[in-house]
C-alpha positions as CSV (number, residue, x, y, z in Angstrom):
1,X,-34.6,12.1,-6.3
2,X,-32.8,14.4,-3.8
3,X,-29.7,16.3,-4.8
4,X,-26.4,15.0,-3.4
5,X,-23.3,17.2,-3.2
6,X,-19.9,15.5,-3.0
7,X,-16.7,17.4,-2.0
8,X,-13.2,16.2,-2.9
9,X,-11.0,17.0,0.1
10,X,-7.7,18.7,0.1
11,X,-5.2,16.3,1.8
12,X,-4.2,17.8,5.1
13,X,-2.0,15.1,6.6
14,X,1.7,15.8,6.9
15,X,3.8,14.8,5.0
16,X,1.4,15.9,2.2
17,X,-0.3,13.4,-0.1
18,X,-0.9,14.3,-3.7
19,X,-3.5,11.7,-4.4
20,X,-7.2,12.3,-4.9
21,X,-10.3,10.1,-4.9
22,X,-11.4,11.2,-8.5
23,X,-9.6,12.6,-11.4
24,X,-11.2,15.5,-13.3
25,X,-12.4,13.2,-16.1
26,X,-13.9,10.9,-13.5
27,X,-15.8,13.7,-11.8
28,X,-17.3,14.5,-15.2
29,X,-18.3,10.9,-15.6
30,X,-19.9,10.7,-12.2
31,X,-22.0,13.8,-12.9
32,X,-23.1,12.3,-16.2
33,X,-24.0,8.9,-14.7
34,X,-25.7,10.2,-11.6
35,X,-27.8,13.2,-12.6
36,X,-28.7,14.1,-9.1
37,X,-25.0,14.4,-8.0
38,X,-22.8,17.4,-8.1
39,X,-19.1,17.1,-7.3
40,X,-16.9,20.0,-6.2
41,X,-13.2,20.1,-5.5
42,X,-11.5,21.8,-2.6
43,X,-8.7,24.0,-3.8
44,X,-5.2,22.5,-3.3
45,X,-1.7,23.6,-4.2
46,X,-0.2,20.1,-3.9
47,X,-2.8,17.7,-5.5
48,X,-1.4,15.8,-8.5
49,X,-4.3,17.1,-10.6
50,X,-4.3,20.9,-10.5
51,X,-7.2,23.1,-9.7
52,X,-7.0,24.3,-13.3
53,X,-7.4,20.7,-14.6
54,X,-10.7,20.5,-12.7
55,X,-11.8,24.0,-13.8
56,X,-11.1,23.1,-17.4
57,X,-14.0,20.6,-17.2
58,X,-16.3,23.1,-15.5
59,X,-15.8,21.5,-12.1
60,X,-16.2,24.0,-9.3
61,X,-13.1,24.5,-7.2
62,X,-14.0,25.8,-3.7
63,X,-12.4,26.6,-0.4
64,X,-15.4,25.7,1.9
65,X,-17.0,22.2,1.7
66,X,-19.5,22.8,4.6
67,X,-22.5,22.6,2.2
68,X,-21.5,19.1,0.9
69,X,-23.3,16.0,2.0
70,X,-20.4,13.5,1.4
71,X,-16.7,14.3,1.7
72,X,-14.1,12.1,0.1
73,X,-10.3,12.1,0.7
74,X,-7.5,9.6,0.9
75,X,-5.5,9.8,4.2
76,X,-6.8,10.7,7.6
77,X,-8.5,14.1,7.9
78,X,-6.9,16.4,10.5
79,X,-9.2,16.6,13.5
80,X,-9.5,20.4,13.4
81,X,-10.7,20.1,9.7
82,X,-13.5,17.7,10.4
83,X,-17.1,19.1,9.8
84,X,-19.9,18.0,12.1
85,X,-22.7,15.8,10.9
86,X,-21.2,14.8,7.5
87,X,-20.5,11.5,5.7
88,X,-16.7,11.0,5.2
89,X,-14.9,8.4,3.2
90,X,-11.1,8.0,3.7
91,X,-8.5,5.6,5.1
92,X,-8.9,6.3,8.8
93,X,-6.2,3.9,10.1
94,X,-8.3,3.3,13.2
95,X,-9.9,-0.1,12.6
96,X,-6.8,-2.0,13.8
97,X,-6.7,0.1,16.9
98,X,-3.8,2.2,15.8
99,X,-2.8,4.2,18.9
100,X,-1.8,7.3,17.0
101,X,-5.3,7.7,15.6
102,X,-7.4,7.1,18.7
103,X,-8.1,10.8,18.9
104,X,-9.4,10.9,15.4
105,X,-12.0,8.2,16.1
106,X,-13.0,10.0,19.3
107,X,-13.5,13.2,17.4
108,X,-15.5,11.5,14.6
109,X,-17.8,10.1,17.3
110,X,-18.1,13.4,19.1
111,X,-18.9,15.3,15.8
112,X,-21.6,12.9,14.8
113,X,-19.8,11.9,11.6
114,X,-20.7,8.9,9.5
115,X,-17.3,7.5,8.7
116,X,-16.9,5.0,6.0
117,X,-13.4,3.5,5.8
118,X,-12.1,2.5,2.4
119,X,-10.3,-0.5,4.0
120,X,-13.7,-1.9,5.0
121,X,-15.2,-1.8,1.5
122,X,-15.4,-5.5,0.7
123,X,-17.6,-7.9,-1.2
124,X,-19.6,-10.7,0.5
125,X,-16.5,-12.9,0.4
126,X,-14.4,-10.4,2.2
127,X,-12.3,-9.3,-0.8
128,X,-11.2,-5.6,-0.8
129,X,-13.0,-3.6,-3.5
130,X,-10.7,-0.5,-3.5
131,X,-7.0,-0.3,-2.6
132,X,-3.6,1.0,-3.7
133,X,-1.8,-2.3,-3.4
134,X,-1.0,-2.6,-7.0
135,X,0.9,0.7,-7.1
136,X,2.7,-0.1,-3.9
137,X,4.0,-3.2,-5.6
138,X,4.9,-1.4,-8.9
139,X,6.8,1.4,-7.1
140,X,8.3,-0.9,-4.5
141,X,9.8,-3.2,-7.1
142,X,10.9,-0.2,-9.1
143,X,12.7,1.2,-6.0
144,X,14.3,-2.2,-5.4
145,X,15.8,-2.3,-8.9
146,X,16.8,1.4,-8.6
147,X,18.6,0.7,-5.3
148,X,20.4,-2.4,-6.6
149,X,21.6,-0.5,-9.7
150,X,22.8,2.3,-7.5
151,X,24.5,0.1,-5.0
152,X,26.6,-1.7,-7.6
153,X,26.9,1.3,-10.1
154,X,25.1,-0.7,-12.8
155,X,22.6,1.8,-14.1
156,X,20.7,4.9,-13.0
157,X,16.9,5.4,-12.9
158,X,14.9,8.5,-12.3
159,X,13.0,8.4,-9.1
160,X,9.4,7.2,-9.5
161,X,8.0,10.5,-8.3
162,X,9.9,12.2,-11.2
163,X,8.0,10.1,-13.7
164,X,4.8,11.8,-15.0
165,X,2.7,8.6,-14.7
166,X,2.9,4.8,-14.9
167,X,3.6,4.8,-18.7
168,X,6.6,7.1,-18.1
169,X,7.9,4.9,-15.3
170,X,7.7,1.8,-17.6
171,X,9.7,3.6,-20.2
172,X,12.3,4.3,-17.6
173,X,12.6,0.5,-16.9
174,X,14.2,0.1,-20.3
175,X,17.4,1.3,-18.6
176,X,17.6,-1.7,-16.2
177,X,20.7,-3.7,-17.1
178,X,21.3,-6.4,-14.5
179,X,23.9,-9.2,-14.4
180,X,22.5,-12.8,-14.0
181,X,21.3,-12.3,-10.4
182,X,18.3,-14.0,-8.7
183,X,15.5,-11.9,-7.3
184,X,13.0,-13.4,-4.8
185,X,9.5,-11.9,-4.5
186,X,7.0,-12.8,-1.8
187,X,3.3,-12.3,-2.0
188,X,0.6,-13.1,-4.5
189,X,-2.0,-10.4,-3.9
190,X,-2.3,-6.9,-5.3
191,X,1.2,-5.9,-4.1
192,X,2.8,-9.1,-5.5
193,X,1.1,-8.6,-8.8
194,X,2.2,-5.0,-9.0
195,X,5.8,-6.0,-8.3
196,X,5.6,-8.7,-11.0
197,X,4.3,-6.0,-13.4
198,X,7.5,-4.0,-12.8
199,X,9.8,-7.0,-13.1
200,X,8.1,-8.2,-16.3
201,X,8.3,-4.7,-17.8
202,X,12.0,-4.6,-17.0
203,X,12.5,-7.8,-19.0
204,X,13.4,-10.0,-16.1
205,X,12.3,-13.6,-16.6
206,X,10.1,-15.4,-14.1
207,X,11.1,-19.0,-13.1
208,X,9.5,-21.5,-10.8
209,X,10.8,-21.7,-7.2
210,X,12.4,-25.2,-7.7
211,X,14.4,-24.0,-10.7
212,X,15.3,-20.8,-8.9
213,X,16.9,-22.8,-6.2
214,X,18.7,-25.4,-8.3
215,X,19.5,-23.9,-11.8
216,X,22.1,-21.4,-12.9
217,X,21.1,-18.7,-15.5
218,X,22.9,-16.4,-17.8
219,X,20.4,-13.7,-17.3
220,X,18.6,-12.1,-14.3
221,X,15.5,-14.1,-13.1
222,X,13.0,-13.9,-10.4
223,X,10.7,-16.3,-8.5
224,X,7.4,-15.4,-6.9
225,X,6.8,-17.3,-3.8
226,X,3.5,-18.2,-2.2
227,X,3.3,-19.0,1.5
228,X,3.5,-22.8,0.8
229,X,6.9,-22.3,-0.9
230,X,8.7,-21.2,2.3
231,X,6.6,-22.6,5.2
232,X,6.3,-26.1,6.6
233,X,4.2,-27.5,9.5
234,X,6.1,-27.9,12.7
235,X,4.7,-31.3,13.3
236,X,5.0,-32.5,9.7
237,X,2.4,-33.1,7.0
238,X,1.3,-31.1,4.1
239,X,0.9,-27.3,4.0
240,X,-2.7,-26.3,4.6
241,X,-3.4,-22.8,3.4
242,X,-6.6,-22.3,5.5
243,X,-4.8,-23.6,8.6
244,X,-1.7,-21.4,7.9
245,X,-3.8,-18.2,7.8
246,X,-5.8,-19.2,10.8
247,X,-3.0,-20.6,12.9
248,X,0.3,-19.4,11.5
249,X,2.1,-20.2,14.7
250,X,1.9,-23.9,13.7
251,X,4.4,-23.3,10.9
252,X,8.1,-22.6,10.6
253,X,10.0,-20.8,7.9
254,X,12.0,-22.5,5.2
255,X,13.0,-19.2,3.6
256,X,16.7,-19.6,4.4
257,X,17.1,-21.8,1.3
258,X,16.3,-18.8,-0.8
259,X,18.7,-16.5,1.0
260,X,21.5,-18.7,-0.2
261,X,20.8,-18.0,-3.9
262,X,19.0,-14.6,-4.1
263,X,20.7,-11.2,-4.0
264,X,17.6,-9.0,-4.1
265,X,14.5,-9.5,-2.0
266,X,11.1,-7.8,-2.7
267,X,8.9,-8.3,0.3
268,X,5.3,-8.1,-0.8
269,X,3.5,-10.7,1.4
270,X,1.1,-9.8,4.2
271,X,2.7,-10.9,7.5
272,X,0.8,-12.0,10.6
273,X,2.8,-11.3,13.8
274,X,2.0,-14.9,14.9
275,X,3.7,-16.2,11.8
276,X,7.4,-17.1,11.6
277,X,9.7,-14.4,10.3
278,X,11.3,-14.9,6.9
279,X,14.7,-15.1,8.5
280,X,16.5,-14.0,11.7
281,X,19.2,-11.5,12.4
282,X,21.6,-14.5,13.1
283,X,20.8,-16.0,9.7
284,X,21.7,-12.7,8.1
285,X,25.2,-12.9,9.6
286,X,25.8,-16.3,8.1
287,X,28.3,-16.3,5.2
288,X,25.8,-18.1,3.0
289,X,23.3,-15.2,3.3
290,X,23.5,-13.6,-0.2
291,X,20.8,-11.0,-0.1
292,X,22.3,-7.5,-0.2
293,X,19.3,-5.4,-1.2
294,X,15.9,-5.6,0.5
295,X,12.8,-3.7,-0.8
296,X,10.3,-4.3,2.0
297,X,7.2,-3.1,0.2
298,X,4.9,-4.0,3.1
299,X,7.1,-2.1,5.5
300,X,6.4,-4.1,8.6
301,X,8.6,-2.5,11.3
302,X,10.3,-5.1,13.4
303,X,8.3,-7.7,11.4
304,X,9.3,-10.6,9.2
305,X,12.4,-8.9,7.8
306,X,14.9,-7.9,10.5
307,X,16.6,-5.1,8.4
308,X,13.3,-3.1,8.4
309,X,14.2,-1.2,11.5
310,X,12.3,2.0,10.6
311,X,10.2,3.3,7.7
312,X,12.0,5.4,5.1
313,X,10.6,8.3,3.3
314,X,10.1,9.2,-0.4
315,X,12.8,11.9,-0.2
316,X,15.2,9.6,1.7
317,X,14.1,6.0,0.7
318,X,17.1,3.9,1.5
319,X,19.3,3.1,4.5
320,X,21.9,0.4,5.4
321,X,21.5,-2.2,8.1
322,X,24.3,-4.0,9.9
323,X,23.0,-7.3,11.3
324,X,26.0,-7.7,13.6
325,X,25.1,-4.6,15.6
326,X,21.4,-4.4,14.7
327,X,22.2,-0.8,13.7
328,X,21.1,1.5,10.8
329,X,23.6,3.6,8.8
330,X,23.5,5.9,5.8
331,X,22.9,4.1,2.5
332,X,25.8,2.4,0.6
333,X,28.2,3.0,3.5
334,X,29.7,-0.5,3.7
335,X,29.6,-3.5,1.3
336,X,29.0,-5.8,4.3
337,X,25.7,-4.1,5.2
338,X,22.2,-4.8,3.8
339,X,20.7,-1.9,1.9
340,X,17.0,-1.5,2.8
341,X,14.2,0.3,1.1
342,X,11.1,0.6,3.4
343,X,9.0,3.5,2.1
344,X,5.6,3.3,3.8
345,X,3.6,5.4,1.3
346,X,4.8,4.1,-2.1
347,X,1.7,4.8,-4.2
348,X,2.3,8.5,-3.5
349,X,5.3,8.4,-5.9
350,X,2.9,7.8,-8.8
351,X,-0.1,9.9,-7.6
352,X,-1.7,10.5,-11.0
353,X,-1.9,6.9,-12.1
354,X,-2.7,5.6,-8.6
355,X,-5.5,8.1,-8.3
356,X,-6.9,7.2,-11.7
357,X,-7.1,3.4,-10.8
358,X,-8.5,4.1,-7.3
359,X,-11.2,6.4,-8.7
360,X,-12.1,3.9,-11.4
361,X,-12.7,1.2,-8.8
362,X,-14.8,3.7,-6.7
363,X,-17.0,4.5,-9.7
364,X,-17.4,0.9,-10.8
365,X,-17.8,-0.8,-7.4
366,X,-18.8,1.8,-4.8
367,X,-20.7,4.8,-6.1
368,X,-23.9,3.0,-6.9
369,X,-24.3,1.4,-3.4
370,X,-23.2,4.7,-1.8
371,X,-25.6,7.0,-3.8
372,X,-28.5,4.7,-4.6
373,X,-29.1,1.3,-3.1
374,X,-26.7,-0.7,-0.9
375,X,-28.3,-4.0,-1.7
376,X,-25.1,-6.0,-0.9
377,X,-24.4,-4.1,2.3
378,X,-21.0,-3.0,0.9
379,X,-21.3,0.5,2.5
380,X,-23.0,-0.8,5.6
381,X,-20.1,-3.2,6.3
382,X,-17.5,-0.4,5.9
383,X,-19.3,2.2,8.0
384,X,-17.3,2.6,11.3
385,X,-19.4,5.3,13.0
386,X,-22.9,6.6,12.6
387,X,-25.2,8.8,14.7
388,X,-22.4,9.3,17.2
389,X,-21.9,5.6,17.8
390,X,-19.8,2.8,16.6
391,X,-21.7,0.5,14.3
392,X,-22.3,-3.2,15.1
393,X,-19.5,-4.2,12.7
394,X,-17.0,-2.1,14.6
395,X,-18.2,-2.5,18.1
396,X,-14.9,-4.2,19.0
397,X,-13.4,-0.7,18.9
398,X,-15.4,0.4,22.0
399,X,-12.6,0.2,24.6
400,X,-10.1,1.6,22.1
401,X,-12.4,4.6,21.5
402,X,-12.9,5.1,25.3
403,X,-9.1,5.1,25.8
404,X,-9.3,1.9,27.9
405,X,-7.4,-0.3,25.4
């Protein structure tokens, strides 16, 4: 069996990302499970696991990765750092034809790189096999609670990035002390489940949507909504999940009934631009609109939530939104405004724990097909470019890559 050398990339995108594909302990595990594999780590001053932590387990830390066969990172690799004729795994953010990364795809093709996109790693049913969604939900809900507490001077939490790991963050949630408010959470996928994990840890009780709308409570509660809870067919009849995801334009939003009772919104649902928005700017100006803090975990700019006018950043996570003027202001500047959290790289606030879970999924689900036998075509379906060409699965990117589209 031929030797395979894997290099863990230093993240080069700005702003810097502290995550890594494998923790030091996971590198050790890989080399034990795959005896023909050696993993080296590119030196980094910002990575959440230090060079010394890798060296402590006798993992080689290097500057140059040019002798590696496979290079694994997290975010897009800067074009000038790409090495010709290698296999790369990272989130390329090209497969949805993102205009800002067209040059990256063109460079990958020119340099004869085999590019495997983590986002394309799916099982035969189309389910994602590796993702950071859970941590986006955990941190997004945490930031929502933090923002609500700060807006109303109720309690103070450390920022998520000041917590050592997920366990430390969960200890911090003991400080949450809310009045009997109602919190509405959209989404049932990884993001929604991560947000639920935070709310549950904070001791906030979950109730069903009907009780959420009609009952009064002496404690804070939350309701998790699925698409069927706030959409209805325009022409009448029962909600059909398959139809909704295929033809969302056939539906209209019923979300306004939740805005009349909820004060904090956690937006964790995937939104199709053809689907109705949760609510409109006009509805936000209605006196019955009670929501005053929005944590848009999905961060869809000009999407389903009108207050998400721009992404915020980890150092500056919150801004105020005035629906009357459609303008953004500094946070907590006016009680009439909506306070919005729209950080677009939330898992970066808990890089150690997020990296650990991501690496675990890679080891359990991806490494065998990558290194030995791709019987289920997991790697094949996620390979965007190979031999200087787009693969059949991603041939729809041809005009995008040529700069025509």
